[in-house]
Z-matrix of the N, CA and C atoms (Angstrom, degrees):
N
C 1 1.430
C 2 1.524 1 108.94
N 3 1.337 2 117.77 1 130.05
C 4 1.450 3 119.48 2 -179.56
C 5 1.540 4 109.98 3 -75.97
N 6 1.331 5 113.68 4 162.98
C 7 1.459 6 119.23 5 -179.87
C 8 1.529 7 111.68 6 -64.02
N 9 1.356 8 115.42 7 -33.42
C 10 1.455 9 119.46 8 -179.20
C 11 1.546 10 111.49 9 -66.36
N 12 1.302 11 117.12 10 -39.36
C 13 1.487 12 121.48 11 178.92
C 14 1.523 13 108.87 12 -66.97
N 15 1.315 14 117.14 13 -43.73
C 16 1.469 15 120.70 14 179.61
C 17 1.525 16 110.15 15 -63.29
N 18 1.335 17 117.72 16 -42.51
C 19 1.449 18 121.14 17 177.30
C 20 1.523 19 111.53 18 -59.53
N 21 1.332 20 115.92 19 -44.31
C 22 1.476 21 119.84 20 178.42
C 23 1.502 22 111.09 21 -63.93
N 24 1.322 23 118.14 22 -40.93
C 25 1.465 24 120.94 23 -178.23
C 26 1.525 25 111.42 24 -69.09
N 27 1.313 26 118.20 25 -26.93
C 28 1.462 27 121.48 26 176.27
C 29 1.514 28 110.15 27 -83.22
N 30 1.345 29 117.34 28 -41.85
C 31 1.456 30 122.06 29 -174.90
C 32 1.525 31 112.65 30 -69.01
N 33 1.313 32 118.29 31 -38.58
C 34 1.452 33 120.73 32 -173.41
C 35 1.530 34 114.12 33 -61.39
N 36 1.349 35 119.36 34 -45.78
C 37 1.475 36 117.09 35 178.99
C 38 1.528 37 112.71 36 -62.64
N 39 1.311 38 117.38 37 -36.63
C 40 1.476 39 120.04 38 176.81
C 41 1.526 40 110.46 39 -65.65
N 42 1.309 41 116.37 40 -42.92
C 43 1.486 42 120.50 41 179.64
C 44 1.530 43 109.33 42 -62.64
N 45 1.332 44 117.55 43 -43.44
C 46 1.450 45 120.58 44 179.04
C 47 1.521 46 111.68 45 -65.84
N 48 1.300 47 117.42 46 -36.32
C 49 1.465 48 121.57 47 176.60
C 50 1.522 49 111.32 48 -64.08
N 51 1.348 50 116.27 49 -43.48
C 52 1.460 51 120.41 50 177.57
C 53 1.513 52 110.78 51 -64.20
N 54 1.323 53 117.76 52 -40.24
C 55 1.452 54 120.20 53 177.30
C 56 1.530 55 111.23 54 -62.13
N 57 1.303 56 116.42 55 -43.30
C 58 1.462 57 120.78 56 179.48
C 59 1.538 58 110.16 57 -61.92
N 60 1.333 59 115.88 58 -45.78
C 61 1.467 60 119.63 59 -179.83
C 62 1.556 61 111.60 60 -60.53
N 63 1.322 62 115.21 61 -42.18
C 64 1.453 63 118.69 62 -176.94
C 65 1.545 64 111.36 63 -73.97
N 66 1.316 65 115.90 64 -31.98
C 67 1.475 66 117.26 65 175.87
C 68 1.521 67 109.92 66 -68.45
N 69 1.328 68 117.95 67 -39.46
C 70 1.460 69 120.74 68 178.54
C 71 1.535 70 111.51 69 -62.55
N 72 1.332 71 116.66 70 -38.25
C 73 1.466 72 119.80 71 -178.11
C 74 1.523 73 112.87 72 -91.49
N 75 1.327 74 117.47 73 -4.06
C 76 1.468 75 120.99 74 179.72
C 77 1.538 76 112.67 75 70.99
N 78 1.313 77 116.86 76 27.28
C 79 1.461 78 119.47 77 -176.81
C 80 1.532 79 112.95 78 -118.10
N 81 1.342 80 116.29 79 24.84
C 82 1.466 81 120.19 80 -176.15
C 83 1.514 82 112.50 81 -58.20
N 84 1.337 83 117.00 82 -48.69
C 85 1.465 84 119.97 83 -178.84
C 86 1.521 85 112.82 84 -63.25
N 87 1.331 86 116.44 85 -41.23
C 88 1.460 87 121.34 86 179.08
C 89 1.518 88 110.60 87 -63.16
N 90 1.337 89 117.17 88 -47.39
C 91 1.449 90 120.69 89 -178.72
C 92 1.520 91 110.58 90 -68.57
N 93 1.352 92 117.18 91 -34.20
C 94 1.461 93 119.81 92 177.05
C 95 1.524 94 110.05 93 -61.76
N 96 1.318 95 117.64 94 -40.64
C 97 1.463 96 121.26 95 175.70
C 98 1.503 97 112.54 96 -63.12
N 99 1.322 98 116.23 97 -44.41
C 100 1.467 99 120.78 98 178.01
C 101 1.528 100 110.76 99 -63.16
N 102 1.332 101 116.44 100 -41.24
C 103 1.462 102 120.54 101 178.03
C 104 1.520 103 110.53 102 -60.07
N 105 1.325 104 116.23 103 -42.52
C 106 1.459 105 120.04 104 178.78
C 107 1.523 106 111.51 105 -62.79
N 108 1.322 107 117.02 106 -39.34
C 109 1.464 108 121.69 107 179.23
C 110 1.532 109 110.55 108 -65.57
N 111 1.337 110 115.50 109 -44.28
C 112 1.479 111 120.28 110 179.72
C 113 1.516 112 110.10 111 -64.69
N 114 1.335 113 117.87 112 -41.29
C 115 1.466 114 121.40 113 177.60
C 116 1.510 115 110.92 114 -60.81
N 117 1.308 116 116.75 115 -45.90
C 118 1.475 117 121.19 116 179.21
C 119 1.520 118 109.66 117 -59.45
N 120 1.315 119 116.74 118 -45.06
C 121 1.462 120 120.45 119 -179.20
C 122 1.535 121 111.18 120 -65.27
N 123 1.317 122 118.39 121 -41.43
C 124 1.475 123 121.03 122 178.51
C 125 1.516 124 111.34 123 -67.02
N 126 1.322 125 117.48 124 -36.48
C 127 1.477 126 120.42 125 179.07
C 128 1.533 127 111.10 126 -72.42
N 129 1.318 128 117.31 127 -27.83
C 130 1.478 129 120.44 128 179.32
C 131 1.547 130 112.53 129 -86.13
N 132 1.314 131 116.71 130 -24.93
C 133 1.455 132 119.73 131 -176.84
C 134 1.522 133 111.40 132 -120.66
N 135 1.321 134 114.22 133 95.06
C 136 1.457 135 119.08 134 178.88
C 137 1.520 136 110.05 135 -64.20
N 138 1.326 137 116.76 136 -30.78
C 139 1.448 138 121.42 137 179.21
C 140 1.548 139 111.14 138 -61.41
N 141 1.349 140 115.86 139 -44.16
C 142 1.470 141 120.32 140 178.01
C 143 1.525 142 110.93 141 -64.73
N 144 1.327 143 116.03 142 -45.49
C 145 1.459 144 119.64 143 179.61
C 146 1.533 145 111.32 144 -60.27
N 147 1.340 146 116.20 145 -42.21
C 148 1.469 147 121.06 146 177.70
C 149 1.511 148 111.13 147 -64.53
N 150 1.326 149 119.04 148 -40.58
C 151 1.447 150 122.45 149 178.90
C 152 1.526 151 111.11 150 -60.84
N 153 1.346 152 116.19 151 -47.22
C 154 1.465 153 119.48 152 -178.34
C 155 1.542 154 110.78 153 -67.92
N 156 1.323 155 117.02 154 -31.03
C 157 1.463 156 119.87 155 -178.46
C 158 1.534 157 111.90 156 -82.59
N 159 1.294 158 118.10 157 -15.83
C 160 1.470 159 122.66 158 -175.81
C 161 1.534 160 110.50 159 -69.64
N 162 1.332 161 118.23 160 117.20
C 163 1.457 162 120.35 161 -179.88
C 164 1.532 163 114.05 162 -70.07
N 165 1.317 164 117.03 163 -14.74
C 166 1.463 165 120.46 164 -178.74
C 167 1.529 166 110.29 165 -82.01
N 168 1.335 167 116.97 166 -29.06
C 169 1.475 168 119.71 167 178.39
C 170 1.504 169 109.57 168 -63.06
N 171 1.323 170 116.68 169 140.53
C 172 1.461 171 120.26 170 -176.88
C 173 1.511 172 110.75 171 -72.65
N 174 1.338 173 116.05 172 151.85
C 175 1.456 174 122.18 173 178.64
C 176 1.533 175 110.29 174 -61.79
N 177 1.341 176 116.63 175 -38.62
C 178 1.452 177 119.87 176 -179.22
C 179 1.537 178 111.63 177 -64.81
N 180 1.338 179 116.57 178 -38.28
C 181 1.461 180 120.94 179 179.11
C 182 1.534 181 109.49 180 -66.34
N 183 1.319 182 117.30 181 -41.65
C 184 1.485 183 120.93 182 178.35
C 185 1.504 184 110.35 183 -64.02
N 186 1.321 185 117.05 184 -44.00
C 187 1.477 186 120.42 185 178.77
C 188 1.523 187 111.05 186 -62.41
N 189 1.323 188 116.00 187 -40.21
C 190 1.463 189 120.57 188 177.94
C 191 1.515 190 112.29 189 -61.97
N 192 1.305 191 115.92 190 -42.71
C 193 1.474 192 121.32 191 179.10
C 194 1.536 193 110.00 192 -63.49
N 195 1.337 194 115.42 193 -46.06
C 196 1.461 195 118.37 194 179.93
C 197 1.513 196 111.50 195 -63.03
N 198 1.329 197 116.09 196 -39.81
C 199 1.489 198 120.26 197 176.54
C 200 1.532 199 111.86 198 -61.22
N 201 1.340 200 115.42 199 -42.27
C 202 1.474 201 120.07 200 179.12
C 203 1.521 202 109.93 201 -64.50
N 204 1.316 203 117.52 202 -43.74
C 205 1.470 204 122.57 203 -178.00
C 206 1.531 205 110.33 204 -61.13
N 207 1.305 206 115.77 205 -46.73
C 208 1.477 207 121.06 206 -175.23
C 209 1.513 208 113.44 207 -80.08
N 210 1.326 209 117.10 208 -24.18
C 211 1.461 210 120.27 209 179.54
C 212 1.512 211 112.60 210 87.51
N 213 1.312 212 115.19 211 170.00
C 214 1.464 213 122.12 212 -174.90
C 215 1.530 214 113.26 213 -69.20
N 216 1.311 215 116.24 214 -36.15
C 217 1.468 216 119.48 215 -171.96
C 218 1.524 217 112.21 216 -100.81
N 219 1.304 218 117.92 217 31.98
C 220 1.450 219 121.05 218 -178.64
C 221 1.528 220 110.96 219 -79.00
N 222 1.306 221 114.24 220 168.68
C 223 1.471 222 120.73 221 177.59
C 224 1.542 223 108.93 222 -64.91
N 225 1.342 224 117.03 223 121.45
C 226 1.457 225 120.74 224 -175.81
C 227 1.507 226 113.14 225 -67.63
N 228 1.335 227 117.46 226 -31.58
C 229 1.450 228 120.25 227 177.24
C 230 1.519 229 110.81 228 -61.42
N 231 1.325 230 115.96 229 -45.37
C 232 1.471 231 120.97 230 179.45
C 233 1.526 232 111.30 231 -65.47
N 234 1.332 233 116.59 232 -46.33
C 235 1.464 234 120.57 233 178.38
C 236 1.515 235 112.19 234 -59.15
N 237 1.351 236 115.93 235 -46.23
C 238 1.471 237 119.84 236 177.58
C 239 1.524 238 112.08 237 -61.28
N 240 1.325 239 116.40 238 -37.53
C 241 1.446 240 120.74 239 178.43
C 242 1.534 241 110.37 240 -63.60
N 243 1.326 242 116.24 241 -45.74
C 244 1.458 243 119.67 242 179.26
C 245 1.535 244 111.59 243 -63.86
N 246 1.331 245 115.75 244 -37.82
C 247 1.463 246 118.81 245 177.88
C 248 1.521 247 111.25 246 -67.55
N 249 1.345 248 117.16 247 -34.25
C 250 1.465 249 120.43 248 175.08
C 251 1.519 250 110.94 249 -64.08
N 252 1.338 251 116.74 250 -39.89
C 253 1.467 252 120.32 251 176.20
C 254 1.533 253 110.65 252 -59.69
N 255 1.318 254 115.71 253 -41.00
C 256 1.495 255 119.44 254 178.04
C 257 1.534 256 109.65 255 -63.06
N 258 1.338 257 116.18 256 -47.25
C 259 1.467 258 120.17 257 -177.57
C 260 1.526 259 111.99 258 -63.00
N 261 1.312 260 116.78 259 -35.69
C 262 1.473 261 121.82 260 -178.01
C 263 1.542 262 111.43 261 -85.37
N 264 1.311 263 118.83 262 -3.24
C 265 1.455 264 121.20 263 -178.45
C 266 1.525 265 113.48 264 73.08
N 267 1.308 266 116.45 265 27.09
C 268 1.464 267 121.48 266 -176.90
C 269 1.531 268 112.25 267 -110.86
N 270 1.338 269 118.80 268 3.35
C 271 1.452 270 121.05 269 -176.66
C 272 1.536 271 110.91 270 -65.46
N 273 1.310 272 118.79 271 -20.69
C 274 1.456 273 121.76 272 175.16
C 275 1.543 274 110.54 273 -64.32
N 276 1.314 275 116.76 274 -21.79
C 277 1.469 276 121.24 275 179.59
C 278 1.526 277 110.88 276 -99.43
N 279 1.326 278 117.88 277 23.35
C 280 1.446 279 122.03 278 -177.27
C 281 1.525 280 112.08 279 -61.21
N 282 1.295 281 118.05 280 -42.89
C 283 1.473 282 120.46 281 -178.07
C 284 1.535 283 110.10 282 -63.25
N 285 1.354 284 119.50 283 -50.84
C 286 1.465 285 116.21 284 179.97
C 287 1.547 286 112.74 285 -67.52
N 288 1.309 287 118.59 286 -30.82
C 289 1.467 288 120.57 287 178.22
C 290 1.521 289 110.37 288 -65.69
N 291 1.331 290 116.96 289 -48.85
C 292 1.463 291 120.09 290 -178.40
C 293 1.525 292 111.52 291 -69.52
N 294 1.308 293 117.11 292 -34.48
C 295 1.469 294 120.39 293 175.87
C 296 1.539 295 110.40 294 -63.65
N 297 1.322 296 116.53 295 -44.18
C 298 1.455 297 121.42 296 177.82
C 299 1.525 298 110.40 297 -65.36
N 300 1.314 299 118.18 298 -39.22
C 301 1.456 300 123.47 299 177.45
C 302 1.529 301 110.13 300 -58.80
N 303 1.336 302 115.89 301 -46.06
C 304 1.470 303 120.20 302 -179.93
C 305 1.545 304 110.45 303 -64.76
N 306 1.314 305 116.46 304 -37.23
C 307 1.483 306 118.73 305 177.57
C 308 1.536 307 110.49 306 -65.38
N 309 1.326 308 116.61 307 -39.11
C 310 1.474 309 119.68 308 178.38
C 311 1.505 310 111.03 309 -66.08
N 312 1.324 311 117.90 310 -39.84
C 313 1.461 312 121.76 311 178.36
C 314 1.530 313 109.55 312 -63.18
N 315 1.342 314 116.55 313 -43.01
C 316 1.489 315 118.84 314 176.81
C 317 1.517 316 110.71 315 -60.76
N 318 1.325 317 116.19 316 -40.21
C 319 1.478 318 120.46 317 179.96
C 320 1.538 319 110.28 318 -63.70
N 321 1.314 320 118.06 319 -45.38
C 322 1.470 321 122.68 320 179.43
C 323 1.534 322 110.40 321 -62.70
N 324 1.338 323 116.16 322 -41.04
C 325 1.456 324 120.97 323 -178.06
C 326 1.521 325 113.44 324 -85.18
N 327 1.331 326 118.15 325 3.47
C 328 1.444 327 124.52 326 -177.09
C 329 1.533 328 111.32 327 53.13
N 330 1.319 329 114.11 328 47.57
C 331 1.443 330 122.79 329 179.39
C 332 1.511 331 108.03 330 -112.12
N 333 1.326 332 117.26 331 137.71
C 334 1.455 333 120.58 332 175.27
C 335 1.528 334 109.56 333 -106.15
N 336 1.305 335 115.74 334 152.53
C 337 1.455 336 122.72 335 179.00
C 338 1.519 337 107.32 336 -100.50
N 339 1.323 338 117.03 337 122.89
C 340 1.464 339 121.57 338 176.62
C 341 1.523 340 107.88 339 -116.32
N 342 1.326 341 115.57 340 123.14
C 343 1.457 342 120.61 341 177.97
C 344 1.519 343 106.92 342 -102.78
N 345 1.340 344 116.34 343 121.15
C 346 1.435 345 121.46 344 -176.18
C 347 1.522 346 111.34 345 -115.56
N 348 1.324 347 116.13 346 126.67
C 349 1.468 348 120.65 347 176.41
C 350 1.533 349 106.81 348 -111.22
N 351 1.300 350 115.76 349 132.24
C 352 1.482 351 118.96 350 -179.26
C 353 1.526 352 109.40 351 -138.87
N 354 1.335 353 115.57 352 161.41
C 355 1.447 354 121.26 353 -179.94
C 356 1.536 355 110.92 354 -75.99
N 357 1.323 356 116.60 355 -32.81
C 358 1.463 357 121.54 356 179.79
C 359 1.533 358 109.53 357 -127.66
N 360 1.319 359 116.30 358 163.37
C 361 1.451 360 121.39 359 178.45
C 362 1.507 361 110.11 360 -60.32
N 363 1.340 362 117.97 361 132.28
C 364 1.454 363 122.20 362 -179.85
C 365 1.534 364 110.43 363 -83.67
N 366 1.329 365 115.72 364 142.13
C 367 1.469 366 118.87 365 176.18
C 368 1.525 367 108.97 366 -78.25
N 369 1.318 368 116.17 367 166.84
C 370 1.494 369 119.66 368 177.52
C 371 1.501 370 111.64 369 -60.83
N 372 1.343 371 117.84 370 -37.62
C 373 1.476 372 121.93 371 178.24
C 374 1.538 373 110.81 372 -63.22
N 375 1.332 374 115.66 373 -42.72
C 376 1.479 375 119.56 374 178.59
C 377 1.526 376 111.29 375 -65.27
N 378 1.327 377 116.01 376 -41.63
C 379 1.468 378 119.99 377 176.76
C 380 1.520 379 111.66 378 -60.17
N 381 1.330 380 115.92 379 -43.93
C 382 1.455 381 121.07 380 -179.45
C 383 1.534 382 109.36 381 -66.12
N 384 1.319 383 118.49 382 -39.21
C 385 1.480 384 120.67 383 177.51
C 386 1.527 385 110.28 384 -62.44
N 387 1.320 386 117.12 385 -40.83
C 388 1.470 387 120.73 386 177.72
C 389 1.504 388 109.98 387 -64.42
N 390 1.336 389 117.61 388 -43.67
C 391 1.471 390 121.25 389 177.34
C 392 1.520 391 111.43 390 -56.28
N 393 1.328 392 116.33 391 -46.20
C 394 1.480 393 120.50 392 -177.98
C 395 1.532 394 110.14 393 -65.25
N 396 1.321 395 118.50 394 -41.14
C 397 1.463 396 121.34 395 178.71
C 398 1.534 397 111.20 396 -63.32
N 399 1.343 398 116.59 397 -44.85
C 400 1.464 399 121.53 398 179.31
C 401 1.516 400 109.66 399 -65.64
N 402 1.311 401 117.74 400 -41.48
C 403 1.446 402 121.87 401 178.47
C 404 1.526 403 110.86 402 -59.76
N 405 1.335 404 116.80 403 -42.72
C 406 1.451 405 120.92 404 179.15
C 407 1.541 406 111.57 405 -67.61
N 408 1.321 407 116.36 406 -36.79
C 409 1.489 408 120.87 407 -179.69
C 410 1.526 409 111.20 408 -68.09
N 411 1.328 410 116.45 409 -38.18
C 412 1.477 411 119.87 410 -169.35
C 413 1.497 412 114.60 411 -105.36
N 414 1.336 413 118.66 412 -6.35
C 415 1.473 414 123.12 413 -176.10
C 416 1.525 415 111.97 414 56.92
N 417 1.332 416 116.37 415 31.05
C 418 1.473 417 121.19 416 178.43
C 419 1.513 418 108.26 417 -84.45
N 420 1.339 419 114.26 418 156.32
C 421 1.475 420 119.10 419 175.96
C 422 1.532 421 110.22 420 -74.53
N 423 1.299 422 117.81 421 -33.99
C 424 1.447 423 121.93 422 -178.71
C 425 1.527 424 110.94 423 -147.14
N 426 1.326 425 114.63 424 162.10
C 427 1.469 426 120.08 425 179.73
C 428 1.516 427 107.87 426 -129.11
N 429 1.339 428 115.42 427 126.54
C 430 1.466 429 121.16 428 174.98
C 431 1.536 430 105.41 429 -96.70
N 432 1.308 431 116.87 430 123.93
C 433 1.448 432 122.59 431 -174.44
C 434 1.493 433 111.45 432 -108.54
N 435 1.342 434 117.14 433 128.58
C 436 1.443 435 121.59 434 173.51
C 437 1.540 436 105.99 435 -117.71
N 438 1.312 437 116.23 436 111.80
C 439 1.457 438 121.93 437 -176.94
C 440 1.533 439 109.85 438 -101.70
N 441 1.333 440 114.21 439 137.50
C 442 1.477 441 118.92 440 176.24
C 443 1.531 442 109.14 441 -140.13
N 444 1.286 443 115.50 442 155.59
C 445 1.476 444 120.50 443 177.93
C 446 1.521 445 109.78 444 -93.69
N 447 1.346 446 114.41 445 141.07
C 448 1.471 447 120.94 446 178.26
C 449 1.515 448 106.69 447 -130.79
N 450 1.302 449 115.25 448 105.08
C 451 1.505 450 120.09 449 -176.08
C 452 1.525 451 111.32 450 -67.59
N 453 1.317 452 119.17 451 -16.36
C 454 1.471 453 120.33 452 179.08
C 455 1.503 454 113.03 453 -77.23
N 456 1.353 455 116.96 454 -13.45
C 457 1.466 456 119.68 455 176.88
C 458 1.531 457 109.95 456 -81.43
N 459 1.296 458 116.51 457 139.50
C 460 1.461 459 120.80 458 177.24
C 461 1.534 460 110.22 459 -80.13
N 462 1.308 461 116.50 460 -32.79
C 463 1.446 462 123.58 461 179.52
C 464 1.504 463 108.82 462 178.78
N 465 1.349 464 116.29 463 172.94
C 466 1.438 465 119.55 464 -178.72
C 467 1.513 466 112.76 465 81.56
N 468 1.323 467 115.21 466 -167.47
C 469 1.474 468 120.51 467 -178.12
C 470 1.528 469 111.23 468 -138.26
N 471 1.299 470 114.94 469 158.76
C 472 1.472 471 122.26 470 168.56
C 473 1.503 472 106.12 471 -122.10
N 474 1.325 473 117.04 472 125.81
C 475 1.468 474 121.57 473 -177.33
C 476 1.517 475 108.42 474 -115.95
N 477 1.336 476 116.57 475 128.97
C 478 1.458 477 122.22 476 177.51
C 479 1.519 478 107.24 477 -114.41
N 480 1.337 479 115.51 478 123.58
C 481 1.458 480 121.75 479 176.17
C 482 1.520 481 104.97 480 -127.52
N 483 1.339 482 116.86 481 105.95
C 484 1.464 483 119.66 482 -175.96
C 485 1.512 484 109.16 483 63.02
N 486 1.318 485 116.74 484 -125.16
C 487 1.484 486 121.48 485 179.68
C 488 1.512 487 111.44 486 -94.75
N 489 1.330 488 117.42 487 -1.77
C 490 1.464 489 121.68 488 -178.84
C 491 1.519 490 110.02 489 -90.06
N 492 1.342 491 117.06 490 134.76
C 493 1.459 492 121.62 491 178.26
C 494 1.543 493 108.28 492 -123.05
N 495 1.313 494 115.51 493 127.79
C 496 1.435 495 122.36 494 177.33
C 497 1.506 496 106.89 495 -110.46
N 498 1.332 497 115.82 496 109.68
C 499 1.473 498 121.69 497 -176.59
C 500 1.518 499 109.46 498 -98.62
N 501 1.325 500 117.13 499 95.88
C 502 1.459 501 122.67 500 177.36
C 503 1.516 502 109.66 501 -107.76
N 504 1.331 503 115.87 502 30.17
C 505 1.459 504 119.98 503 179.28
C 506 1.522 505 109.72 504 -89.61
N 507 1.298 506 116.19 505 161.10
C 508 1.475 507 120.43 506 176.97
C 509 1.527 508 109.78 507 -64.25
N 510 1.289 509 117.43 508 -38.59
C 511 1.467 510 120.85 509 178.44
C 512 1.528 511 110.43 510 -59.69
N 513 1.339 512 116.79 511 -43.25
C 514 1.460 513 121.38 512 178.19
C 515 1.513 514 112.13 513 -65.50
N 516 1.336 515 115.55 514 -40.61
C 517 1.485 516 118.56 515 178.85
C 518 1.499 517 111.01 516 -67.45
N 519 1.337 518 118.33 517 -39.01
C 520 1.465 519 120.60 518 175.95
C 521 1.535 520 111.46 519 -65.03
N 522 1.325 521 117.06 520 -37.83
C 523 1.464 522 119.96 521 177.55
C 524 1.517 523 111.08 522 -63.99
N 525 1.339 524 116.63 523 -42.66
C 526 1.475 525 119.44 524 179.06
C 527 1.527 526 111.59 525 -65.83
N 528 1.333 527 117.41 526 -37.99
C 529 1.471 528 121.36 527 177.35
C 530 1.529 529 108.69 528 -62.78
N 531 1.316 530 116.80 529 -44.24
C 532 1.468 531 121.33 530 -179.35
C 533 1.523 532 111.41 531 -62.31
N 534 1.320 533 116.88 532 -39.03
C 535 1.474 534 120.36 533 177.09
C 536 1.517 535 109.87 534 -65.47
N 537 1.319 536 116.57 535 -43.96
C 538 1.486 537 119.87 536 179.72
C 539 1.524 538 111.84 537 -62.00
N 540 1.354 539 114.91 538 -41.83
C 541 1.474 540 119.37 539 179.16
C 542 1.537 541 110.02 540 -66.20
N 543 1.320 542 116.12 541 -36.37
C 544 1.459 543 119.98 542 179.59
C 545 1.532 544 113.71 543 -67.53
N 546 1.293 545 117.75 544 -27.75
C 547 1.466 546 121.38 545 -179.50
C 548 1.496 547 112.36 546 -93.94
N 549 1.350 548 117.95 547 -10.31
C 550 1.482 549 120.92 548 -177.73
C 551 1.496 550 111.14 549 -81.19
């Protein structure tokens, strides 16, 4: 069994438990926002991620750092969940757990995640047009859009929705033209 499969098998039950807790308390959207903030912070600070994953660091120190990050008036369900992860020695899997939690929330809300890569920054109108196209393609109620810049693109966009990739970039169009010319 690969490490990725094991990580997923461990992360999913915790993510489902957090979803259940937040649904019971009616705080799913709030905790989803907090989870997104924590994920962003962990992805930006390798030092923080390493500290939380370090088995030598004390549980009290990890809990203190998490408390400081979230602040005094944070959602108690979320804070208690994070402290449980520390107590169980699972805080090293915080990124996969919170990522899986967000995927479950999207599933419950019938929201799809669309990752868009473009050569230039997209305007709000362009982002909304992409949301509407993806919504029509997937019959989802809503579309969560993550936009990023890709300097290797000459122009256009590449949209990833699940395992589906829509290549509307100039590079992709040139590649398709080259294939058509090669078979003609």
